[in-house]
PDB file of N, CA, C and O in Angstrom:
ATOM      1  N   MET A   1      96.322 121.565  80.040  1.00  0.00           N
ATOM      2  CA  MET A   1      95.369 120.489  80.138  1.00  0.00           C
ATOM      3  C   MET A   1      94.240 120.871  81.073  1.00  0.00           C
ATOM      4  O   MET A   1      93.070 120.726  80.718  1.00  0.00           O
ATOM      5  N   ALA A   2      94.567 121.359  82.267  1.00  0.00           N
ATOM      6  CA  ALA A   2      93.543 121.637  83.280  1.00  0.00           C
ATOM      7  C   ALA A   2      92.615 122.778  82.891  1.00  0.00           C
ATOM      8  O   ALA A   2      91.485 122.839  83.375  1.00  0.00           O
ATOM      9  N   ASN A   3      93.061 123.670  82.040  1.00  0.00           N
ATOM     10  CA  ASN A   3      92.203 124.777  81.627  1.00  0.00           C
ATOM     11  C   ASN A   3      91.286 124.413  80.459  1.00  0.00           C
ATOM     12  O   ASN A   3      90.358 125.160  80.150  1.00  0.00           O
ATOM     13  N   ASN A   4      91.536 123.269  79.803  1.00  0.00           N
ATOM     14  CA  ASN A   4      90.774 122.925  78.602  1.00  0.00           C
ATOM     15  C   ASN A   4      90.073 121.568  78.633  1.00  0.00           C
ATOM     16  O   ASN A   4      89.272 121.278  77.744  1.00  0.00           O
ATOM     17  N   TYR A   5      90.355 120.723  79.641  1.00  0.00           N
ATOM     18  CA  TYR A   5      89.782 119.385  79.701  1.00  0.00           C
ATOM     19  C   TYR A   5      89.152 119.144  81.074  1.00  0.00           C
ATOM     20  O   TYR A   5      89.389 119.892  82.022  1.00  0.00           O
ATOM     21  N   ASP A   6      88.345 118.083  81.158  1.00  0.00           N
ATOM     22  CA  ASP A   6      87.718 117.730  82.428  1.00  0.00           C
ATOM     23  C   ASP A   6      88.757 117.230  83.416  1.00  0.00           C
ATOM     24  O   ASP A   6      89.678 116.499  83.054  1.00  0.00           O
ATOM     25  N   VAL A   7      88.594 117.634  84.670  1.00  0.00           N
ATOM     26  CA  VAL A   7      89.452 117.174  85.749  1.00  0.00           C
ATOM     27  C   VAL A   7      88.564 116.574  86.831  1.00  0.00           C
ATOM     28  O   VAL A   7      87.368 116.860  86.884  1.00  0.00           O
ATOM     29  N   TYR A   8      89.144 115.743  87.694  1.00  0.00           N
ATOM     30  CA  TYR A   8      88.417 115.116  88.792  1.00  0.00           C
ATOM     31  C   TYR A   8      88.971 115.664  90.099  1.00  0.00           C
ATOM     32  O   TYR A   8      90.157 115.526  90.397  1.00  0.00           O
ATOM     33  N   GLY A   9      88.105 116.278  90.858  1.00  0.00           N
ATOM     34  CA  GLY A   9      88.506 116.914  92.099  1.00  0.00           C
ATOM     35  C   GLY A   9      87.972 118.330  92.130  1.00  0.00           C
ATOM     36  O   GLY A   9      86.891 118.609  91.610  1.00  0.00           O
ATOM     37  N   VAL A  10      88.733 119.222  92.741  1.00  0.00           N
ATOM     38  CA  VAL A  10      88.309 120.612  92.910  1.00  0.00           C
ATOM     39  C   VAL A  10      89.217 121.524  92.090  1.00  0.00           C
ATOM     40  O   VAL A  10      90.433 121.538  92.285  1.00  0.00           O
ATOM     41  N   LYS A  11      88.620 122.285  91.173  1.00  0.00           N
ATOM     42  CA  LYS A  11      89.364 123.261  90.376  1.00  0.00           C
ATOM     43  C   LYS A  11      88.603 124.580  90.429  1.00  0.00           C
ATOM     44  O   LYS A  11      87.592 124.753  89.749  1.00  0.00           O
ATOM     45  N   ARG A  12      89.092 125.497  91.232  1.00  0.00           N
ATOM     46  CA  ARG A  12      88.417 126.781  91.422  1.00  0.00           C
ATOM     47  C   ARG A  12      89.194 127.944  90.836  1.00  0.00           C
ATOM     48  O   ARG A  12      88.720 129.080  90.865  1.00  0.00           O
ATOM     49  N   GLU A  13      90.368 127.683  90.308  1.00  0.00           N
ATOM     50  CA  GLU A  13      91.212 128.753  89.774  1.00  0.00           C
ATOM     51  C   GLU A  13      91.833 128.313  88.460  1.00  0.00           C
ATOM     52  O   GLU A  13      92.179 127.144  88.290  1.00  0.00           O
ATOM     53  N   VAL A  14      91.974 129.242  87.537  1.00  0.00           N
ATOM     54  CA  VAL A  14      92.687 128.963  86.294  1.00  0.00           C
ATOM     55  C   VAL A  14      94.160 128.738  86.637  1.00  0.00           C
ATOM     56  O   VAL A  14      94.713 129.407  87.509  1.00  0.00           O
ATOM     57  N   VAL A  15      94.782 127.794  85.945  1.00  0.00           N
ATOM     58  CA  VAL A  15      96.181 127.461  86.207  1.00  0.00           C
ATOM     59  C   VAL A  15      97.075 128.198  85.222  1.00  0.00           C
ATOM     60  O   VAL A  15      96.838 128.162  84.014  1.00  0.00           O
ATOM     61  N   GLY A  16      98.100 128.865  85.736  1.00  0.00           N
ATOM     62  CA  GLY A  16      99.088 129.516  84.894  1.00  0.00           C
ATOM     63  C   GLY A  16     100.203 128.538  84.580  1.00  0.00           C
ATOM     64  O   GLY A  16     100.769 127.924  85.484  1.00  0.00           O
ATOM     65  N   CYS A  17     100.519 128.393  83.311  1.00  0.00           N
ATOM     66  CA  CYS A  17     101.528 127.417  82.891  1.00  0.00           C
ATOM     67  C   CYS A  17     102.860 128.087  82.588  1.00  0.00           C
ATOM     68  O   CYS A  17     102.919 129.269  82.250  1.00  0.00           O
ATOM     69  N   GLN A  18     103.916 127.314  82.716  1.00  0.00           N
ATOM     70  CA  GLN A  18     105.260 127.782  82.423  1.00  0.00           C
ATOM     71  C   GLN A  18     105.363 128.176  80.952  1.00  0.00           C
ATOM     72  O   GLN A  18     104.806 127.501  80.087  1.00  0.00           O
ATOM     73  N   ALA A  19     106.061 129.245  80.673  1.00  0.00           N
ATOM     74  CA  ALA A  19     106.175 129.749  79.304  1.00  0.00           C
ATOM     75  C   ALA A  19     107.180 128.962  78.458  1.00  0.00           C
ATOM     76  O   ALA A  19     107.114 129.002  77.230  1.00  0.00           O
ATOM     77  N   ILE A  20     108.099 128.257  79.093  1.00  0.00           N
ATOM     78  CA  ILE A  20     109.141 127.528  78.363  1.00  0.00           C
ATOM     79  C   ILE A  20     108.821 126.035  78.370  1.00  0.00           C
ATOM     80  O   ILE A  20     108.560 125.452  79.423  1.00  0.00           O
ATOM     81  N   ASN A  21     108.843 125.427  77.194  1.00  0.00           N
ATOM     82  CA  ASN A  21     108.635 123.991  77.078  1.00  0.00           C
ATOM     83  C   ASN A  21     109.970 123.294  77.316  1.00  0.00           C
ATOM     84  O   ASN A  21     110.870 123.370  76.480  1.00  0.00           O
ATOM     85  N   THR A  22     110.099 122.613  78.456  1.00  0.00           N
ATOM     86  CA  THR A  22     111.354 121.936  78.799  1.00  0.00           C
ATOM     87  C   THR A  22     111.454 120.545  78.194  1.00  0.00           C
ATOM     88  O   THR A  22     112.527 119.942  78.200  1.00  0.00           O
ATOM     89  N   GLY A  23     110.342 120.029  77.671  1.00  0.00           N
ATOM     90  CA  GLY A  23     110.343 118.695  77.085  1.00  0.00           C
ATOM     91  C   GLY A  23     110.026 117.586  78.069  1.00  0.00           C
ATOM     92  O   GLY A  23     109.994 116.418  77.680  1.00  0.00           O
ATOM     93  N   LEU A  24     109.788 117.918  79.346  1.00  0.00           N
ATOM     94  CA  LEU A  24     109.525 116.898  80.366  1.00  0.00           C
ATOM     95  C   LEU A  24     108.296 116.065  80.020  1.00  0.00           C
ATOM     96  O   LEU A  24     108.353 114.835  80.042  1.00  0.00           O
ATOM     97  N   PHE A  25     107.187 116.725  79.702  1.00  0.00           N
ATOM     98  CA  PHE A  25     105.958 115.997  79.395  1.00  0.00           C
ATOM     99  C   PHE A  25     106.136 115.121  78.159  1.00  0.00           C
ATOM    100  O   PHE A  25     105.751 113.952  78.169  1.00  0.00           O
ATOM    101  N   GLY A  26     106.711 115.672  77.102  1.00  0.00           N
ATOM    102  CA  GLY A  26     106.943 114.904  75.879  1.00  0.00           C
ATOM    103  C   GLY A  26     107.811 113.680  76.123  1.00  0.00           C
ATOM    104  O   GLY A  26     107.534 112.606  75.588  1.00  0.00           O
ATOM    105  N   ALA A  27     108.851 113.830  76.922  1.00  0.00           N
ATOM    106  CA  ALA A  27     109.727 112.702  77.246  1.00  0.00           C
ATOM    107  C   ALA A  27     108.979 111.638  78.039  1.00  0.00           C
ATOM    108  O   ALA A  27     109.148 110.444  77.790  1.00  0.00           O
ATOM    109  N   ALA A  28     108.151 112.066  78.996  1.00  0.00           N
ATOM    110  CA  ALA A  28     107.392 111.114  79.811  1.00  0.00           C
ATOM    111  C   ALA A  28     106.413 110.318  78.948  1.00  0.00           C
ATOM    112  O   ALA A  28     106.277 109.108  79.132  1.00  0.00           O
ATOM    113  N   VAL A  29     105.734 110.973  78.017  1.00  0.00           N
ATOM    114  CA  VAL A  29     104.776 110.295  77.141  1.00  0.00           C
ATOM    115  C   VAL A  29     105.507 109.359  76.179  1.00  0.00           C
ATOM    116  O   VAL A  29     105.074 108.224  75.977  1.00  0.00           O
ATOM    117  N   THR A  30     106.595 109.813  75.591  1.00  0.00           N
ATOM    118  CA  THR A  30     107.329 109.032  74.594  1.00  0.00           C
ATOM    119  C   THR A  30     107.985 107.789  75.193  1.00  0.00           C
ATOM    120  O   THR A  30     107.914 106.707  74.610  1.00  0.00           O
ATOM    121  N   GLN A  31     108.618 107.937  76.346  1.00  0.00           N
ATOM    122  CA  GLN A  31     109.354 106.822  76.945  1.00  0.00           C
ATOM    123  C   GLN A  31     108.456 105.802  77.634  1.00  0.00           C
ATOM    124  O   GLN A  31     108.867 104.661  77.846  1.00  0.00           O
ATOM    125  N   LYS A  32     107.232 106.200  77.985  1.00  0.00           N
ATOM    126  CA  LYS A  32     106.246 105.294  78.593  1.00  0.00           C
ATOM    127  C   LYS A  32     106.752 104.624  79.867  1.00  0.00           C
ATOM    128  O   LYS A  32     106.387 103.483  80.153  1.00  0.00           O
ATOM    129  N   LYS A  33     107.592 105.324  80.637  1.00  0.00           N
ATOM    130  CA  LYS A  33     108.075 104.795  81.910  1.00  0.00           C
ATOM    131  C   LYS A  33     107.506 105.571  83.093  1.00  0.00           C
ATOM    132  O   LYS A  33     107.688 105.181  84.246  1.00  0.00           O
ATOM    133  N   THR A  34     106.823 106.659  82.801  1.00  0.00           N
ATOM    134  CA  THR A  34     106.228 107.495  83.834  1.00  0.00           C
ATOM    135  C   THR A  34     104.721 107.354  83.734  1.00  0.00           C
ATOM    136  O   THR A  34     104.155 107.434  82.644  1.00  0.00           O
ATOM    137  N   GLY A  35     104.073 107.145  84.869  1.00  0.00           N
ATOM    138  CA  GLY A  35     102.628 107.000  84.864  1.00  0.00           C
ATOM    139  C   GLY A  35     101.905 108.176  85.486  1.00  0.00           C
ATOM    140  O   GLY A  35     100.707 108.358  85.270  1.00  0.00           O
ATOM    141  N   TRP A  36     102.640 108.992  86.272  1.00  0.00           N
ATOM    142  CA  TRP A  36     101.976 110.066  87.003  1.00  0.00           C
ATOM    143  C   TRP A  36     102.965 111.192  87.253  1.00  0.00           C
ATOM    144  O   TRP A  36     104.109 110.945  87.637  1.00  0.00           O
ATOM    145  N   ILE A  37     102.530 112.425  87.037  1.00  0.00           N
ATOM    146  CA  ILE A  37     103.307 113.610  87.409  1.00  0.00           C
ATOM    147  C   ILE A  37     102.410 114.454  88.298  1.00  0.00           C
ATOM    148  O   ILE A  37     101.285 114.786  87.926  1.00  0.00           O
ATOM    149  N   SER A  38     102.919 114.799  89.481  1.00  0.00           N
ATOM    150  CA  SER A  38     102.157 115.610  90.429  1.00  0.00           C
ATOM    151  C   SER A  38     102.934 116.874  90.744  1.00  0.00           C
ATOM    152  O   SER A  38     104.155 116.846  90.894  1.00  0.00           O
ATOM    153  N   ALA A  39     102.218 117.979  90.842  1.00  0.00           N
ATOM    154  CA  ALA A  39     102.858 119.265  91.123  1.00  0.00           C
ATOM    155  C   ALA A  39     101.886 120.162  91.864  1.00  0.00           C
ATOM    156  O   ALA A  39     100.722 119.815  92.062  1.00  0.00           O
ATOM    157  N   GLY A  40     102.375 121.304  92.264  1.00  0.00           N
ATOM    158  CA  GLY A  40     101.516 122.330  92.819  1.00  0.00           C
ATOM    159  C   GLY A  40     101.416 122.310  94.327  1.00  0.00           C
ATOM    160  O   GLY A  40     101.940 121.427  95.006  1.00  0.00           O
ATOM    161  N   GLY A  41     100.750 123.278  94.804  1.00  0.00           N
ATOM    162  CA  GLY A  41     100.461 123.485  96.205  1.00  0.00           C
ATOM    163  C   GLY A  41      99.596 124.726  96.257  1.00  0.00           C
ATOM    164  O   GLY A  41     100.106 125.836  96.404  1.00  0.00           O
ATOM    165  N   ASP A  42      98.295 124.548  96.139  1.00  0.00           N
ATOM    166  CA  ASP A  42      97.395 125.661  95.899  1.00  0.00           C
ATOM    167  C   ASP A  42      96.222 125.586  96.869  1.00  0.00           C
ATOM    168  O   ASP A  42      95.686 124.500  97.090  1.00  0.00           O
ATOM    169  N   PRO A  43      95.809 126.704  97.452  1.00  0.00           N
ATOM    170  CA  PRO A  43      94.680 126.665  98.374  1.00  0.00           C
ATOM    171  C   PRO A  43      93.328 126.498  97.692  1.00  0.00           C
ATOM    172  O   PRO A  43      92.339 126.214  98.368  1.00  0.00           O
ATOM    173  N   ASP A  44      93.255 126.667  96.375  1.00  0.00           N
ATOM    174  CA  ASP A  44      91.975 126.595  95.667  1.00  0.00           C
ATOM    175  C   ASP A  44      91.849 125.430  94.695  1.00  0.00           C
ATOM    176  O   ASP A  44      90.761 125.210  94.163  1.00  0.00           O
ATOM    177  N   ASN A  45      92.905 124.680  94.441  1.00  0.00           N
ATOM    178  CA  ASN A  45      92.874 123.591  93.463  1.00  0.00           C
ATOM    179  C   ASN A  45      93.374 122.293  94.077  1.00  0.00           C
ATOM    180  O   ASN A  45      94.295 122.290  94.894  1.00  0.00           O
ATOM    181  N   ASP A  46      92.759 121.201  93.674  1.00  0.00           N
ATOM    182  CA  ASP A  46      93.157 119.872  94.134  1.00  0.00           C
ATOM    183  C   ASP A  46      92.480 118.861  93.205  1.00  0.00           C
ATOM    184  O   ASP A  46      91.342 118.462  93.454  1.00  0.00           O
ATOM    185  N   TYR A  47      93.163 118.446  92.144  1.00  0.00           N
ATOM    186  CA  TYR A  47      92.503 117.602  91.142  1.00  0.00           C
ATOM    187  C   TYR A  47      93.501 116.710  90.427  1.00  0.00           C
ATOM    188  O   TYR A  47      94.715 116.851  90.575  1.00  0.00           O
ATOM    189  N   VAL A  48      92.949 115.783  89.641  1.00  0.00           N
ATOM    190  CA  VAL A  48      93.737 114.884  88.814  1.00  0.00           C
ATOM    191  C   VAL A  48      93.017 114.706  87.478  1.00  0.00           C
ATOM    192  O   VAL A  48      91.791 114.799  87.409  1.00  0.00           O
ATOM    193  N   ALA A  49      93.779 114.451  86.428  1.00  0.00           N
ATOM    194  CA  ALA A  49      93.213 114.176  85.107  1.00  0.00           C
ATOM    195  C   ALA A  49      94.180 113.278  84.348  1.00  0.00           C
ATOM    196  O   ALA A  49      95.341 113.133  84.729  1.00  0.00           O
ATOM    197  N   GLU A  50      93.689 112.684  83.279  1.00  0.00           N
ATOM    198  CA  GLU A  50      94.550 111.883  82.412  1.00  0.00           C
ATOM    199  C   GLU A  50      94.661 112.588  81.075  1.00  0.00           C
ATOM    200  O   GLU A  50      93.665 113.032  80.504  1.00  0.00           O
ATOM    201  N   PHE A  51      95.893 112.686  80.583  1.00  0.00           N
ATOM    202  CA  PHE A  51      96.163 113.392  79.337  1.00  0.00           C
ATOM    203  C   PHE A  51      97.240 112.632  78.584  1.00  0.00           C
ATOM    204  O   PHE A  51      98.347 112.467  79.095  1.00  0.00           O
ATOM    205  N   HIS A  52      96.939 112.170  77.388  1.00  0.00           N
ATOM    206  CA  HIS A  52      97.868 111.364  76.579  1.00  0.00           C
ATOM    207  C   HIS A  52      98.383 110.156  77.347  1.00  0.00           C
ATOM    208  O   HIS A  52      99.558 109.804  77.244  1.00  0.00           O
ATOM    209  N   GLY A  53      97.500 109.518  78.121  1.00  0.00           N
ATOM    210  CA  GLY A  53      97.856 108.311  78.852  1.00  0.00           C
ATOM    211  C   GLY A  53      98.656 108.541  80.118  1.00  0.00           C
ATOM    212  O   GLY A  53      99.096 107.577  80.745  1.00  0.00           O
ATOM    213  N   LEU A  54      98.856 109.774  80.508  1.00  0.00           N
ATOM    214  CA  LEU A  54      99.648 110.109  81.699  1.00  0.00           C
ATOM    215  C   LEU A  54      98.749 110.817  82.701  1.00  0.00           C
ATOM    216  O   LEU A  54      98.049 111.763  82.341  1.00  0.00           O
ATOM    217  N   ARG A  55      98.759 110.376  83.941  1.00  0.00           N
ATOM    218  CA  ARG A  55      97.979 111.064  84.972  1.00  0.00           C
ATOM    219  C   ARG A  55      98.754 112.271  85.468  1.00  0.00           C
ATOM    220  O   ARG A  55      99.948 112.199  85.759  1.00  0.00           O
ATOM    221  N   LEU A  56      98.036 113.384  85.556  1.00  0.00           N
ATOM    222  CA  LEU A  56      98.610 114.641  86.036  1.00  0.00           C
ATOM    223  C   LEU A  56      97.761 115.119  87.198  1.00  0.00           C
ATOM    224  O   LEU A  56      96.532 115.113  87.117  1.00  0.00           O
ATOM    225  N   SER A  57      98.405 115.532  88.277  1.00  0.00           N
ATOM    226  CA  SER A  57      97.633 116.032  89.415  1.00  0.00           C
ATOM    227  C   SER A  57      98.239 117.318  89.946  1.00  0.00           C
ATOM    228  O   SER A  57      99.440 117.572  89.847  1.00  0.00           O
ATOM    229  N   TYR A  58      97.359 118.103  90.505  1.00  0.00           N
ATOM    230  CA  TYR A  58      97.731 119.373  91.122  1.00  0.00           C
ATOM    231  C   TYR A  58      97.263 119.279  92.561  1.00  0.00           C
ATOM    232  O   TYR A  58      96.071 119.106  92.815  1.00  0.00           O
ATOM    233  N   GLY A  59      98.180 119.391  93.500  1.00  0.00           N
ATOM    234  CA  GLY A  59      97.858 119.127  94.894  1.00  0.00           C
ATOM    235  C   GLY A  59      97.482 120.347  95.692  1.00  0.00           C
ATOM    236  O   GLY A  59      97.865 121.472  95.374  1.00  0.00           O
ATOM    237  N   ARG A  60      96.736 120.101  96.718  1.00  0.00           N
ATOM    238  CA  ARG A  60      96.280 121.164  97.608  1.00  0.00           C
ATOM    239  C   ARG A  60      97.403 121.622  98.514  1.00  0.00           C
ATOM    240  O   ARG A  60      98.385 120.908  98.716  1.00  0.00           O
ATOM    241  N   LYS A  61      97.254 122.807  99.052  1.00  0.00           N
ATOM    242  CA  LYS A  61      98.240 123.379  99.965  1.00  0.00           C
ATOM    243  C   LYS A  61      98.273 122.575 101.258  1.00  0.00           C
ATOM    244  O   LYS A  61      97.224 122.237 101.807  1.00  0.00           O
ATOM    245  N   SER A  62      99.455 122.272 101.738  1.00  0.00           N
ATOM    246  CA  SER A  62      99.582 121.463 102.952  1.00  0.00           C
ATOM    247  C   SER A  62      99.729 122.299 104.218  1.00  0.00           C
ATOM    248  O   SER A  62      99.531 121.784 105.318  1.00  0.00           O
ATOM    249  N   GLY A  63     100.070 123.565 104.086  1.00  0.00           N
ATOM    250  CA  GLY A  63     100.276 124.404 105.261  1.00  0.00           C
ATOM    251  C   GLY A  63      99.128 125.369 105.477  1.00  0.00           C
ATOM    252  O   GLY A  63      98.082 125.265 104.835  1.00  0.00           O
ATOM    253  N   SER A  64      99.332 126.297 106.376  1.00  0.00           N
ATOM    254  CA  SER A  64      98.294 127.277 106.665  1.00  0.00           C
ATOM    255  C   SER A  64      98.686 128.627 106.081  1.00  0.00           C
ATOM    256  O   SER A  64      99.823 128.829 105.653  1.00  0.00           O
ATOM    257  N   GLY A  65      97.735 129.540 106.070  1.00  0.00           N
ATOM    258  CA  GLY A  65      97.995 130.881 105.558  1.00  0.00           C
ATOM    259  C   GLY A  65      97.566 131.038 104.122  1.00  0.00           C
ATOM    260  O   GLY A  65      97.469 130.066 103.374  1.00  0.00           O
ATOM    261  N   GLY A  66      97.310 132.275 103.747  1.00  0.00           N
ATOM    262  CA  GLY A  66      96.903 132.577 102.384  1.00  0.00           C
ATOM    263  C   GLY A  66      95.428 132.352 102.170  1.00  0.00           C
ATOM    264  O   GLY A  66      94.759 131.714 102.983  1.00  0.00           O
ATOM    265  N   PRO A  67      94.918 132.884 101.058  1.00  0.00           N
ATOM    266  CA  PRO A  67      93.503 132.708 100.761  1.00  0.00           C
ATOM    267  C   PRO A  67      93.216 131.278 100.338  1.00  0.00           C
ATOM    268  O   PRO A  67      94.132 130.486 100.116  1.00  0.00           O
ATOM    269  N   GLY A  68      91.957 130.964 100.230  1.00  0.00           N
ATOM    270  CA  GLY A  68      91.583 129.641  99.752  1.00  0.00           C
ATOM    271  C   GLY A  68      90.465 129.050 100.569  1.00  0.00           C
ATOM    272  O   GLY A  68      90.330 129.303 101.766  1.00  0.00           O
ATOM    273  N   SER A  69      89.675 128.262  99.894  1.00  0.00           N
ATOM    274  CA  SER A  69      88.526 127.696 100.563  1.00  0.00           C
ATOM    275  C   SER A  69      88.695 126.219 100.898  1.00  0.00           C
ATOM    276  O   SER A  69      87.845 125.647 101.580  1.00  0.00           O
ATOM    277  N   LEU A  70      89.768 125.593 100.437  1.00  0.00           N
ATOM    278  CA  LEU A  70      90.014 124.194 100.784  1.00  0.00           C
ATOM    279  C   LEU A  70      90.809 124.118 102.079  1.00  0.00           C
ATOM    280  O   LEU A  70      91.692 124.943 102.309  1.00  0.00           O
ATOM    281  N   PRO A  71      90.512 123.147 102.922  1.00  0.00           N
ATOM    282  CA  PRO A  71      91.333 122.985 104.129  1.00  0.00           C
ATOM    283  C   PRO A  71      92.719 122.476 103.745  1.00  0.00           C
ATOM    284  O   PRO A  71      92.864 121.838 102.703  1.00  0.00           O
ATOM    285  N   PRO A  72      93.743 122.741 104.559  1.00  0.00           N
ATOM    286  CA  PRO A  72      95.066 122.175 104.268  1.00  0.00           C
ATOM    287  C   PRO A  72      94.977 120.653 104.203  1.00  0.00           C
ATOM    288  O   PRO A  72      94.179 120.038 104.911  1.00  0.00           O
ATOM    289  N   GLY A  73      95.789 120.062 103.363  1.00  0.00           N
ATOM    290  CA  GLY A  73      95.779 118.608 103.226  1.00  0.00           C
ATOM    291  C   GLY A  73      96.930 118.136 102.370  1.00  0.00           C
ATOM    292  O   GLY A  73      97.876 118.881 102.115  1.00  0.00           O
ATOM    293  N   ALA A  74      96.846 116.897 101.929  1.00  0.00           N
ATOM    294  CA  ALA A  74      97.920 116.318 101.128  1.00  0.00           C
ATOM    295  C   ALA A  74      97.366 115.257 100.196  1.00  0.00           C
ATOM    296  O   ALA A  74      96.361 114.612 100.497  1.00  0.00           O
ATOM    297  N   ARG A  75      98.026 115.084  99.069  1.00  0.00           N
ATOM    298  CA  ARG A  75      97.719 113.976  98.170  1.00  0.00           C
ATOM    299  C   ARG A  75      98.631 112.819  98.552  1.00  0.00           C
ATOM    300  O   ARG A  75      99.850 112.974  98.617  1.00  0.00           O
ATOM    301  N   VAL A  76      98.036 111.666  98.805  1.00  0.00           N
ATOM    302  CA  VAL A  76      98.777 110.469  99.198  1.00  0.00           C
ATOM    303  C   VAL A  76      98.823 109.522  98.005  1.00  0.00           C
ATOM    304  O   VAL A  76      97.813 109.299  97.337  1.00  0.00           O
ATOM    305  N   PHE A  77      99.996 108.971  97.746  1.00  0.00           N
ATOM    306  CA  PHE A  77     100.163 107.996  96.671  1.00  0.00           C
ATOM    307  C   PHE A  77     100.420 106.632  97.283  1.00  0.00           C
ATOM    308  O   PHE A  77     101.262 106.494  98.171  1.00  0.00           O
ATOM    309  N   GLU A  78      99.701 105.627  96.814  1.00  0.00           N
ATOM    310  CA  GLU A  78      99.944 104.245  97.216  1.00  0.00           C
ATOM    311  C   GLU A  78     100.507 103.495  96.019  1.00  0.00           C
ATOM    312  O   GLU A  78      99.926 103.507  94.934  1.00  0.00           O
ATOM    313  N   LEU A  79     101.631 102.852  96.225  1.00  0.00           N
ATOM    314  CA  LEU A  79     102.291 102.080  95.167  1.00  0.00           C
ATOM    315  C   LEU A  79     102.233 100.606  95.543  1.00  0.00           C
ATOM    316  O   LEU A  79     102.655 100.228  96.636  1.00  0.00           O
ATOM    317  N   LYS A  80     101.716  99.776  94.650  1.00  0.00           N
ATOM    318  CA  LYS A  80     101.623  98.337  94.894  1.00  0.00           C
ATOM    319  C   LYS A  80     102.300  97.600  93.763  1.00  0.00           C
ATOM    320  O   LYS A  80     101.984  97.794  92.590  1.00  0.00           O
ATOM    321  N   MET A  81     103.233  96.755  94.135  1.00  0.00           N
ATOM    322  CA  MET A  81     103.918  95.932  93.139  1.00  0.00           C
ATOM    323  C   MET A  81     103.107  94.666  92.894  1.00  0.00           C
ATOM    324  O   MET A  81     102.717  93.961  93.825  1.00  0.00           O
ATOM    325  N   VAL A  82     102.869  94.402  91.626  1.00  0.00           N
ATOM    326  CA  VAL A  82     102.269  93.151  91.197  1.00  0.00           C
ATOM    327  C   VAL A  82     103.235  92.570  90.177  1.00  0.00           C
ATOM    328  O   VAL A  82     104.108  93.288  89.689  1.00  0.00           O
ATOM    329  N   PRO A  83     103.107  91.295  89.841  1.00  0.00           N
ATOM    330  CA  PRO A  83     104.089  90.716  88.911  1.00  0.00           C
ATOM    331  C   PRO A  83     104.323  91.581  87.672  1.00  0.00           C
ATOM    332  O   PRO A  83     103.406  91.813  86.884  1.00  0.00           O
ATOM    333  N   GLN A  84     105.539  92.046  87.511  1.00  0.00           N
ATOM    334  CA  GLN A  84     106.027  92.813  86.365  1.00  0.00           C
ATOM    335  C   GLN A  84     105.269  94.111  86.126  1.00  0.00           C
ATOM    336  O   GLN A  84     105.185  94.579  84.990  1.00  0.00           O
ATOM    337  N   SER A  85     104.716  94.695  87.187  1.00  0.00           N
ATOM    338  CA  SER A  85     103.962  95.926  87.033  1.00  0.00           C
ATOM    339  C   SER A  85     103.823  96.631  88.387  1.00  0.00           C
ATOM    340  O   SER A  85     104.090  96.048  89.438  1.00  0.00           O
ATOM    341  N   MET A  86     103.406  97.875  88.336  1.00  0.00           N
ATOM    342  CA  MET A  86     103.129  98.625  89.551  1.00  0.00           C
ATOM    343  C   MET A  86     101.772  99.303  89.398  1.00  0.00           C
ATOM    344  O   MET A  86     101.471  99.876  88.351  1.00  0.00           O
ATOM    345  N   ILE A  87     100.966  99.236  90.437  1.00  0.00           N
ATOM    346  CA  ILE A  87      99.664  99.893  90.446  1.00  0.00           C
ATOM    347  C   ILE A  87      99.782 101.118  91.341  1.00  0.00           C
ATOM    348  O   ILE A  87     100.232 101.022  92.483  1.00  0.00           O
ATOM    349  N   VAL A  88      99.372 102.279  90.812  1.00  0.00           N
ATOM    350  CA  VAL A  88      99.449 103.526  91.560  1.00  0.00           C
ATOM    351  C   VAL A  88      98.040 104.040  91.782  1.00  0.00           C
ATOM    352  O   VAL A  88      97.244 104.130  90.846  1.00  0.00           O
ATOM    353  N   SER A  89      97.739 104.377  93.027  1.00  0.00           N
ATOM    354  CA  SER A  89      96.461 105.027  93.336  1.00  0.00           C
ATOM    355  C   SER A  89      96.749 106.245  94.194  1.00  0.00           C
ATOM    356  O   SER A  89      97.822 106.362  94.786  1.00  0.00           O
ATOM    357  N   SER A  90      95.793 107.137  94.256  1.00  0.00           N
ATOM    358  CA  SER A  90      95.996 108.380  94.993  1.00  0.00           C
ATOM    359  C   SER A  90      94.686 108.813  95.631  1.00  0.00           C
ATOM    360  O   SER A  90      93.601 108.573  95.100  1.00  0.00           O
ATOM    361  N   TYR A  91      94.816 109.457  96.784  1.00  0.00           N
ATOM    362  CA  TYR A  91      93.653 110.023  97.452  1.00  0.00           C
ATOM    363  C   TYR A  91      94.107 111.231  98.272  1.00  0.00           C
ATOM    364  O   TYR A  91      95.300 111.455  98.471  1.00  0.00           O
ATOM    365  N   ILE A  92      93.129 111.999  98.739  1.00  0.00           N
ATOM    366  CA  ILE A  92      93.409 113.220  99.493  1.00  0.00           C
ATOM    367  C   ILE A  92      93.129 113.003 100.978  1.00  0.00           C
ATOM    368  O   ILE A  92      92.163 112.338 101.352  1.00  0.00           O
ATOM    369  N   VAL A  93      93.987 113.573 101.811  1.00  0.00           N
ATOM    370  CA  VAL A  93      93.794 113.555 103.250  1.00  0.00           C
ATOM    371  C   VAL A  93      93.759 115.004 103.719  1.00  0.00           C
ATOM    372  O   VAL A  93      94.687 115.766 103.449  1.00  0.00           O
ATOM    373  N   ASP A  94      92.698 115.387 104.418  1.00  0.00           N
ATOM    374  CA  ASP A  94      92.630 116.718 105.009  1.00  0.00           C
ATOM    375  C   ASP A  94      93.477 116.750 106.267  1.00  0.00           C
ATOM    376  O   ASP A  94      93.519 115.782 107.027  1.00  0.00           O
ATOM    377  N   ALA A  95      94.164 117.895 106.484  1.00  0.00           N
ATOM    378  CA  ALA A  95      95.014 118.026 107.670  1.00  0.00           C
ATOM    379  C   ALA A  95      94.176 118.236 108.907  1.00  0.00           C
ATOM    380  O   ALA A  95      94.718 118.368 110.005  1.00  0.00           O
TER     381      ALA A  95
END
């Protein structure tokens, strides 16, 4: 997704994807119980996008060391319960 579609945030490196399809993404889309999948820890990437109704994010490196032009930081998720639903938002905090 990140190599072929628009993303919001910082994407400075091509993302290498797993060679084996485990079915995780397909299950999340089909069951409609997952709203967001976040992964990664990269000094050059920090972004989010929506793909097939599911938000996917790749987070920035939280520690020090290694190459990269982004400062260490973290993606923060806020979960708010509203009647019969949950609202999820996310933002970045620099360390």
